[in-house]
DRENDO-1510 file (C-alpha; in Angstrom, 1 decimal, always signed):
<recs>
REC; n; res; u; v; w
REC; 1; MET; +63.5; +118.0; +92.0 .
REC; 2; PRO; +64.1; +114.6; +93.6 .
REC; 3; LEU; +62.0; +113.4; +96.5 .
REC; 4; ILE; +64.8; +111.5; +98.3 .
REC; 5; ASP; +68.5; +112.5; +98.6 .
REC; 6; LEU; +70.8; +109.6; +99.4 .
REC; 7; ILE; +74.1; +110.2; +101.1 .
REC; 8; ILE; +76.9; +107.7; +100.3 .
REC; 9; PRO; +80.5; +108.2; +101.7 .
REC; 10; ALA; +83.0; +106.2; +99.8 .
REC; 11; TYR; +86.6; +105.4; +100.8 .
REC; 12; ASN; +88.7; +102.6; +99.3 .
REC; 13; CYS; +85.6; +100.5; +98.8 .
REC; 14; GLY; +86.9; +99.1; +95.5 .
REC; 15; THR; +84.5; +96.9; +93.5 .
REC; 16; LEU; +82.0; +96.6; +96.4 .
REC; 17; LEU; +80.8; +100.1; +95.2 .
REC; 18; ASN; +79.5; +98.5; +92.0 .
REC; 19; LYS; +77.0; +96.3; +93.9 .
REC; 20; CYS; +76.0; +99.2; +96.1 .
REC; 21; LEU; +75.2; +101.6; +93.2 .
REC; 22; GLU; +73.8; +98.9; +91.0 .
REC; 23; SER; +71.2; +98.2; +93.7 .
REC; 24; LEU; +70.4; +101.9; +93.8 .
REC; 25; VAL; +69.9; +102.5; +90.0 .
REC; 26; THR; +67.7; +99.4; +89.8 .
REC; 27; GLN; +65.3; +100.7; +92.5 .
REC; 28; THR; +61.6; +100.5; +91.6 .
REC; 29; PHE; +61.3; +104.1; +93.0 .
REC; 30; GLY; +63.1; +106.5; +90.7 .
REC; 31; HIS; +62.7; +109.9; +92.2 .
REC; 32; TRP; +66.0; +110.0; +94.0 .
REC; 33; ARG; +69.4; +111.7; +93.8 .
REC; 34; ALA; +72.6; +110.4; +95.3 .
REC; 35; PHE; +75.6; +112.3; +96.6 .
REC; 36; VAL; +78.6; +110.0; +96.5 .
REC; 37; ILE; +81.5; +111.6; +98.4 .
REC; 38; ASP; +84.8; +110.0; +97.6 .
REC; 39; ASP; +86.9; +110.7; +100.7 .
REC; 40; CYS; +90.3; +110.9; +98.8 .
REC; 41; SER; +90.4; +107.1; +98.1 .
REC; 42; ASN; +93.8; +105.8; +97.2 .
REC; 43; ASP; +93.0; +102.2; +96.1 .
REC; 44; GLY; +93.2; +103.1; +92.4 .
REC; 45; ILE; +89.6; +101.8; +91.9 .
REC; 46; THR; +87.0; +103.8; +93.9 .
REC; 47; PRO; +87.5; +107.3; +92.3 .
REC; 48; GLN; +87.2; +105.8; +88.8 .
REC; 49; LEU; +84.1; +103.8; +89.7 .
REC; 50; CYS; +82.5; +106.9; +91.2 .
REC; 51; ASN; +83.0; +108.8; +87.9 .
REC; 52; THR; +81.8; +106.0; +85.7 .
REC; 53; TRP; +78.6; +105.6; +87.7 .
REC; 54; ALA; +78.0; +109.4; +87.6 .
REC; 55; THR; +78.5; +109.4; +83.9 .
REC; 56; ASN; +76.1; +106.6; +83.3 .
REC; 57; ASP; +73.3; +107.9; +85.6 .
REC; 58; LYS; +72.9; +111.7; +86.1 .
REC; 59; ARG; +71.1; +111.2; +89.4 .
REC; 60; ILE; +74.5; +110.2; +90.9 .
REC; 61; GLN; +76.6; +113.3; +91.8 .
REC; 62; VAL; +80.2; +112.8; +92.9 .
REC; 63; LYS; +82.5; +114.9; +94.9 .
REC; 64; HIS; +86.1; +114.0; +95.3 .
REC; 65; PHE; +87.9; +115.3; +98.5 .
REC; 66; THR; +91.5; +116.3; +97.9 .
REC; 67; HIS; +92.5; +114.9; +101.3 .
REC; 68; ASN; +91.0; +112.3; +103.6 .
REC; 69; LYS; +88.5; +114.0; +106.0 .
REC; 70; GLY; +86.6; +111.0; +107.4 .
REC; 71; VAL; +83.0; +109.7; +107.0 .
REC; 72; SER; +81.5; +112.5; +109.2 .
REC; 73; ALA; +82.9; +115.2; +107.1 .
REC; 74; ALA; +81.7; +113.4; +103.9 .
REC; 75; ARG; +78.2; +113.2; +105.3 .
REC; 76; ASN; +78.2; +116.8; +106.5 .
REC; 77; TYR; +79.3; +118.0; +103.1 .
REC; 78; ALA; +76.4; +116.0; +101.5 .
REC; 79; LEU; +73.9; +117.2; +104.0 .
REC; 80; GLY; +74.9; +120.8; +102.9 .
REC; 81; LEU; +74.1; +119.9; +99.3 .
REC; 82; SER; +70.8; +118.1; +100.0 .
REC; 83; SER; +67.5; +119.8; +99.3 .
REC; 84; ALA; +65.0; +117.0; +98.9 .
REC; 85; PRO; +62.2; +116.6; +101.4 .
REC; 86; TYR; +63.5; +113.2; +102.5 .
REC; 87; ILE; +67.0; +112.0; +103.3 .
REC; 88; ALA; +68.4; +108.4; +103.4 .
REC; 89; PHE; +71.9; +107.1; +104.1 .
REC; 90; LEU; +73.7; +104.2; +102.3 .
REC; 91; ASP; +77.1; +102.7; +103.1 .
REC; 92; SER; +79.3; +102.1; +100.1 .
REC; 93; ASP; +79.8; +98.4; +100.9 .
REC; 94; ASP; +76.1; +97.7; +101.5 .
REC; 95; TRP; +73.3; +97.2; +99.0 .
REC; 96; LEU; +69.5; +97.6; +98.8 .
REC; 97; GLU; +66.7; +95.3; +97.7 .
REC; 98; PRO; +64.8; +96.6; +94.6 .
REC; 99; MET; +61.8; +98.0; +96.6 .
REC; 100; HIS; +63.7; +99.5; +99.4 .
REC; 101; LEU; +63.1; +103.2; +98.6 .
REC; 102; GLU; +59.6; +102.6; +97.3 .
REC; 103; LEU; +58.5; +101.0; +100.5 .
REC; 104; LEU; +60.1; +103.5; +102.8 .
REC; 105; TYR; +58.6; +106.4; +100.8 .
REC; 106; ALA; +55.1; +104.7; +100.7 .
REC; 107; TYR; +55.1; +104.2; +104.4 .
REC; 108; ILE; +56.5; +107.5; +105.5 .
REC; 109; THR; +53.9; +109.4; +103.4 .
REC; 110; LYS; +50.9; +107.1; +104.1 .
REC; 111; TYR; +51.4; +107.3; +107.9 .
REC; 112; ASP; +52.6; +111.0; +107.8 .
REC; 113; ALA; +55.7; +109.9; +109.8 .
REC; 114; ASP; +59.0; +111.5; +110.5 .
REC; 115; ILE; +60.9; +108.3; +110.0 .
REC; 116; ALA; +60.2; +105.1; +108.1 .
REC; 117; LEU; +62.4; +102.1; +108.8 .
REC; 118; CYS; +62.9; +98.6; +107.6 .
REC; 119; SER; +64.4; +95.3; +108.8 .
REC; 120; PHE; +68.0; +94.6; +107.6 .
REC; 121; ARG; +70.1; +91.6; +106.8 .
REC; 122; LYS; +73.6; +91.2; +108.3 .
REC; 123; VAL; +75.7; +89.5; +105.6 .
REC; 124; TYR; +79.0; +88.0; +106.7 .
REC; 125; SER; +81.6; +88.0; +104.0 .
REC; 126; ASN; +83.6; +85.1; +105.4 .
REC; 127; SER; +80.7; +82.7; +105.1 .
REC; 128; LEU; +77.3; +82.3; +103.6 .
REC; 129; ARG; +75.7; +83.1; +107.0 .
REC; 130; THR; +73.1; +85.9; +107.3 .
REC; 131; LYS; +71.0; +87.2; +110.1 .
REC; 132; VAL; +67.9; +89.3; +109.9 .
REC; 133; LYS; +67.6; +92.1; +112.5 .
REC; 134; ASN; +65.1; +94.8; +113.5 .
REC; 135; LYS; +61.9; +92.7; +112.7 .
REC; 136; ALA; +58.4; +94.2; +113.1 .
REC; 137; LYS; +55.0; +93.9; +111.4 .
REC; 138; ALA; +54.3; +96.1; +108.4 .
REC; 139; GLY; +52.7; +99.3; +109.5 .
REC; 140; THR; +53.8; +99.1; +113.1 .
REC; 141; GLN; +53.8; +102.7; +114.4 .
REC; 142; TYR; +55.9; +104.3; +117.2 .
REC; 143; ILE; +55.5; +107.6; +119.0 .
REC; 144; GLN; +57.5; +109.3; +121.7 .
REC; 145; PRO; +58.8; +108.2; +124.1 .
REC; 146; ALA; +58.9; +104.8; +122.5 .
REC; 147; ILE; +61.0; +106.1; +119.6 .
REC; 148; PHE; +63.7; +107.5; +121.9 .
REC; 149; GLY; +63.6; +104.7; +124.4 .
REC; 150; LEU; +63.7; +101.9; +121.8 .
REC; 151; GLY; +66.6; +103.7; +120.1 .
REC; 152; ILE; +68.6; +103.8; +123.2 .
REC; 153; MET; +67.9; +100.2; +124.0 .
REC; 154; ASP; +68.6; +99.1; +120.4 .
REC; 155; ARG; +65.2; +97.4; +120.2 .
REC; 156; THR; +63.6; +97.5; +116.7 .
REC; 157; ILE; +64.4; +101.2; +116.4 .
REC; 158; ASN; +68.2; +101.5; +116.7 .
REC; 159; ALA; +71.2; +103.7; +116.3 .
REC; 160; TYR; +71.9; +102.8; +112.7 .
REC; 161; LEU; +71.5; +105.6; +110.1 .
REC; 162; TRP; +71.1; +103.5; +107.0 .
REC; 163; ASN; +67.9; +101.5; +107.4 .
REC; 164; LYS; +65.7; +104.6; +107.7 .
REC; 165; LEU; +64.1; +107.3; +105.6 .
REC; 166; TYR; +63.9; +110.7; +107.4 .
REC; 167; ARG; +62.1; +113.9; +106.9 .
REC; 168; ARG; +64.8; +116.4; +106.2 .
REC; 169; GLU; +63.6; +118.7; +109.0 .
REC; 170; LEU; +65.0; +116.2; +111.5 .
REC; 171; TRP; +68.5; +117.1; +110.3 .
REC; 172; ASN; +68.2; +120.8; +110.3 .
REC; 173; GLY; +70.9; +122.3; +112.5 .
REC; 174; THR; +72.5; +118.9; +113.1 .
REC; 175; SER; +75.9; +117.7; +111.9 .
REC; 176; PHE; +78.1; +114.7; +112.5 .
REC; 177; PRO; +81.0; +115.0; +114.9 .
REC; 178; GLU; +84.2; +114.9; +112.9 .
REC; 179; GLY; +87.4; +113.1; +113.8 .
REC; 180; ILE; +85.8; +110.3; +115.8 .
REC; 181; TYR; +84.5; +106.8; +115.2 .
REC; 182; TYR; +80.9; +105.7; +115.9 .
REC; 183; GLU; +79.4; +109.0; +114.7 .
REC; 184; ASP; +76.0; +107.5; +114.2 .
REC; 185; PHE; +76.0; +106.1; +117.7 .
REC; 186; TYR; +76.8; +109.7; +118.8 .
REC; 187; ILE; +74.2; +111.5; +116.8 .
REC; 188; MET; +71.1; +109.3; +116.6 .
REC; 189; PRO; +69.6; +110.0; +120.0 .
REC; 190; GLN; +69.3; +113.6; +118.9 .
REC; 191; ILE; +67.5; +112.7; +115.7 .
REC; 192; LEU; +65.2; +110.1; +117.4 .
REC; 193; ALA; +64.3; +112.6; +120.1 .
REC; 194; LYS; +63.0; +115.0; +117.4 .
REC; 195; ALA; +60.8; +112.4; +115.6 .
REC; 196; GLN; +57.1; +112.4; +116.7 .
REC; 197; LYS; +56.2; +109.3; +114.7 .
REC; 198; ALA; +58.0; +106.4; +113.1 .
REC; 199; VAL; +56.6; +103.5; +111.1 .
REC; 200; HIS; +58.1; +100.1; +110.1 .
REC; 201; THR; +57.7; +98.7; +106.6 .
REC; 202; GLY; +57.9; +95.1; +107.9 .
REC; 203; ASN; +60.2; +94.2; +105.0 .
REC; 204; VAL; +63.9; +93.2; +104.9 .
REC; 205; THR; +65.3; +95.6; +102.3 .
REC; 206; TYR; +68.7; +96.6; +103.5 .
REC; 207; ASN; +71.8; +94.4; +103.3 .
REC; 208; TYR; +74.5; +95.3; +105.9 .
REC; 209; ARG; +77.8; +93.8; +105.0 .
REC; 210; GLN; +80.0; +92.5; +107.9 .
REC; 211; HIS; +83.7; +92.1; +107.2 .
REC; 212; GLN; +86.9; +92.0; +109.2 .
REC; 213; LYS; +88.2; +95.4; +108.1 .
REC; 214; GLY; +85.1; +97.2; +109.3 .
REC; 215; ILE; +85.2; +99.9; +112.0 .
REC; 216; THR; +83.1; +97.7; +114.4 .
REC; 217; SER; +85.1; +94.5; +113.9 .
REC; 218; CYS; +88.4; +95.3; +115.5 .
REC; 219; LEU; +88.8; +97.4; +118.7 .
REC; 220; THR; +91.7; +99.8; +119.2 .
REC; 221; PRO; +92.3; +102.2; +122.1 .
REC; 222; LYS; +91.2; +105.1; +119.9 .
REC; 223; LYS; +87.9; +103.3; +119.0 .
REC; 224; ALA; +87.2; +102.4; +122.7 .
REC; 225; VAL; +87.7; +106.0; +123.7 .
REC; 226; ASP; +85.5; +107.3; +120.8 .
REC; 227; ILE; +82.6; +104.9; +121.7 .
REC; 228; CYS; +82.8; +106.1; +125.3 .
REC; 229; LEU; +82.7; +109.7; +124.1 .
REC; 230; ALA; +79.6; +108.9; +122.0 .
REC; 231; THR; +78.1; +107.0; +125.0 .
REC; 232; LYS; +78.7; +110.2; +127.1 .
REC; 233; GLU; +76.5; +112.0; +124.7 .
REC; 234; ARG; +73.8; +109.4; +125.2 .
REC; 235; VAL; +73.9; +109.9; +128.9 .
REC; 236; ASP; +73.4; +113.6; +128.4 .
REC; 237; ALA; +70.6; +112.9; +125.9 .
REC; 238; ILE; +68.8; +110.7; +128.3 .
REC; 239; LYS; +69.1; +113.2; +131.2 .
REC; 240; GLN; +67.8; +116.0; +129.0 .
REC; 241; TYR; +64.9; +114.1; +127.4 .
REC; 242; GLU; +61.7; +115.5; +128.7 .
REC; 243; GLY; +59.3; +112.7; +127.8 .
REC; 244; LEU; +60.2; +110.2; +130.5 .
REC; 245; SER; +60.0; +110.1; +134.3 .
REC; 246; SER; +63.1; +110.2; +136.5 .
REC; 247; SER; +62.8; +106.5; +137.2 .
REC; 248; ASP; +62.5; +105.6; +133.5 .
REC; 249; LYS; +65.6; +107.8; +132.8 .
REC; 250; LEU; +67.5; +106.0; +135.5 .
REC; 251; SER; +66.6; +102.6; +134.0 .
REC; 252; LEU; +67.6; +103.8; +130.5 .
REC; 253; LEU; +71.0; +104.8; +131.8 .
REC; 254; THR; +71.7; +101.1; +132.3 .
REC; 255; TRP; +72.5; +100.9; +128.6 .
REC; 256; PRO; +75.3; +103.5; +128.5 .
REC; 257; ILE; +76.6; +102.3; +131.9 .
REC; 258; LYS; +77.1; +98.8; +130.6 .
REC; 259; THR; +78.8; +100.2; +127.5 .
REC; 260; PHE; +81.3; +102.1; +129.6 .
REC; 261; GLN; +82.1; +99.1; +131.7 .
REC; 262; TYR; +82.4; +96.8; +128.7 .
REC; 263; GLU; +84.8; +99.1; +126.8 .
REC; 264; LEU; +86.9; +99.7; +130.0 .
REC; 265; TYR; +87.1; +95.9; +130.5 .
REC; 266; ASN; +88.2; +95.4; +126.8 .
REC; 267; VAL; +90.9; +98.1; +127.1 .
REC; 268; THR; +92.4; +96.4; +130.2 .
REC; 269; LYS; +92.8; +93.2; +128.1 .
REC; 270; MET; +94.8; +95.0; +125.3 .
REC; 271; LEU; +98.6; +94.8; +125.1 .
REC; 272; PRO; +100.2; +97.5; +127.3 .
REC; 273; SER; +101.2; +100.6; +125.3 .
REC; 274; HIS; +101.1; +104.4; +125.6 .
REC; 275; GLU; +97.8; +104.5; +123.7 .
REC; 276; GLN; +96.3; +101.8; +125.9 .
REC; 277; ARG; +97.3; +103.7; +129.1 .
REC; 278; ILE; +95.9; +107.0; +127.8 .
REC; 279; ALA; +92.6; +105.2; +126.8 .
REC; 280; LEU; +92.3; +103.7; +130.2 .
REC; 281; GLU; +92.8; +107.0; +131.9 .
REC; 282; THR; +90.3; +108.8; +129.6 .
REC; 283; ILE; +87.6; +106.2; +130.0 .
REC; 284; GLU; +88.1; +106.1; +133.7 .
REC; 285; GLN; +87.8; +109.9; +133.9 .
REC; 286; ILE; +84.5; +109.8; +131.9 .
REC; 287; MET; +83.1; +107.1; +134.2 .
REC; 288; VAL; +84.1; +109.0; +137.3 .
REC; 289; ALA; +82.5; +112.2; +136.0 .
REC; 290; HIS; +79.3; +110.3; +135.4 .
REC; 291; ASN; +79.3; +108.3; +138.6 .
REC; 292; VAL; +79.6; +104.9; +136.8 .
REC; 293; PRO; +80.7; +102.2; +139.2 .
REC; 294; TYR; +83.4; +99.7; +138.1 .
REC; 295; PHE; +85.1; +97.1; +140.2 .
REC; 296; LYS; +87.5; +95.0; +138.2 .
REC; 297; PRO; +87.4; +91.9; +140.5 .
REC; 298; ILE; +83.7; +91.6; +139.9 .
REC; 299; ALA; +83.5; +93.1; +136.4 .
REC; 300; ARG; +81.8; +90.0; +134.9 .
REC; 301; LEU; +79.2; +89.9; +137.7 .
REC; 302; GLN; +78.5; +93.6; +137.1 .
REC; 303; LYS; +77.9; +92.9; +133.4 .
REC; 304; LEU; +75.6; +90.0; +134.3 .
REC; 305; LEU; +73.5; +92.0; +136.7 .
REC; 306; LEU; +73.2; +94.9; +134.2 .
REC; 307; SER; +72.1; +92.5; +131.5 .
REC; 308; LEU; +69.4; +91.1; +133.7 .
REC; 309; GLN; +68.3; +94.6; +134.7 .
REC; 310; ARG; +68.2; +95.7; +131.0 .
REC; 311; ARG; +66.1; +92.6; +130.1 .
REC; 312; TRP; +63.6; +93.3; +132.8 .
REC; 313; TYR; +63.3; +97.0; +131.9 .
REC; 314; THR; +62.9; +96.3; +128.2 .
REC; 315; ILE; +59.8; +94.2; +128.9 .
REC; 316; SER; +58.5; +96.8; +131.3 .
REC; 317; PHE; +59.2; +99.7; +128.8 .
REC; 318; LYS; +57.4; +98.0; +125.9 .
REC; 319; ARG; +54.3; +97.2; +128.0 .
REC; 320; LYS; +54.2; +100.8; +129.1 .
REC; 321; TYR; +54.9; +102.7; +125.9 .
REC; 322; CYS; +54.5; +100.4; +122.9 .
REC; 323; LYS; +50.9; +99.7; +122.1 .
</recs>
């Protein structure tokens, strides 16, 4: 039985899948199994590459969807197949450094943690530029409420699925919301709230590809609404979290408040259309329901004040909860 199950949704990723899976089969840690879910790709490349890799390495198991269901459905299907004690996620256009799994497994077991995480490298496809994110010293440990708070603030621990190794118990009874974008932004507060201990490997072992066709690179009315729906879940998660005082919860709400205001501002700048008008109405309704203030004439000033407030609270939070 494998120790780690990897979940890899694949849709029209073409030859980028080769680098992804090559980085997996060359891992120094070999006790893994990968579920590659081909989400009805129609590029003429991805399905064949999936089958070739599965033929060459029996640890790779492929499922081909007969119609496109979306990345959440692909991950949910793979979660249903998974039985290993640890779970990791890998995007089909990203790749791993050779010791990625070995280090994550070593740290999560050594420190008896629920999550092990690493630094990652943003790789920009239109240039040679890279940027290392999520830095920390090797062996840095986090407990609640630092895990939850830093995740909401996107400070060291963040909302990304793929730079972490999880005990599978964290995912029991949890599924990704289907039919919306930003599913990781939506679900990660739930996962982070369950974890009692997280540990950082201190190494940069995940390569996160940035490209123009990515979900996060071009905003549409649908995407703006979806990120606000995910942000609404974050507001609820903060209010329901029991490990923080009322004043700390109020400060953490600064993060989703700014997201609401930022997305509404972006939608107002889009070309007028039926979709744009519906998006405006939907986001405004969400903001009214959550008492989020927004005054268009001073929108930029609001964003500046929220940024200053977030910076101050980040420092205060780390002093209070991160030892």
